[in-house]
C-alpha positions in Angstrom: -23.3 8.0 -5.2 -19.9 7.6 -6.8 -18.2 10.6 -8.2 -15.9 13.6 -7.5 -17.2 16.3 -5.1 -16.2 19.6 -3.4 -17.4 20.1 0.1 -16.9 22.3 3.1 -16.2 20.0 6.0 -15.3 20.2 9.7 -12.5 18.0 10.9 -13.6 16.0 14.0 -10.9 13.6 14.9 -8.2 11.2 13.6 -8.9 7.5 13.6 -5.4 6.6 12.4 -2.7 8.2 10.2 -4.8 7.9 7.0 -8.4 8.1 8.2 -10.3 10.8 10.0 -13.9 11.7 11.0 -15.6 14.8 9.6 -19.0 16.5 9.3 -20.3 18.6 6.5 -20.1 22.3 7.4 -23.5 24.0 7.9 -25.3 20.7 7.9 -28.0 20.3 10.5 -27.0 16.6 10.8 -24.0 15.3 12.7 -23.1 12.0 11.1 -19.3 11.8 11.7 -18.4 10.3 8.3 -15.0 8.8 7.6 -12.5 10.2 5.1 -9.5 8.2 3.9 -6.3 9.7 2.6 -3.4 8.4 0.6 -0.8 9.5 3.2 -0.6 10.8 6.8 -3.1 13.5 7.5 -3.7 15.5 10.7 -5.5 18.7 11.6 -6.8 20.6 14.6 -10.2 19.5 15.8 -12.9 21.9 14.5 -10.9 23.1 11.5 -13.2 24.0 8.6 -11.8 23.3 5.2 -12.9 23.0 1.6 -11.9 19.7 0.1 -12.1 17.8 -3.2 -12.8 14.1 -2.6 -14.1 11.1 -4.5 -16.8 8.8 -3.3 -16.1 5.2 -4.4 -17.8 2.0 -3.3 -19.2 3.8 -0.2 -15.9 5.3 0.8 -14.8 8.9 0.9 -11.2 9.4 -0.4 -9.5 12.8 0.0 -7.9 14.1 -3.2 -7.0 17.6 -2.2 -7.5 20.3 0.5 -8.5 23.4 -1.5 -8.5 25.8 1.5 -8.3 25.6 5.3 
């Protein structure tokens, strides 16, 4: 569903400088979804953060890290 969302996520791993894998925090499912960014992004594996992102045409695009 397209739209703007807040979510608590767990950083899994970088794919490249602007794409990373994440899981939803506290979710029983481990789907390793992709999140794209507008610039270089890196973080320590397992970091839990609250983010604002948009979902557009089946893609997750990070707008802002609210807290980490």
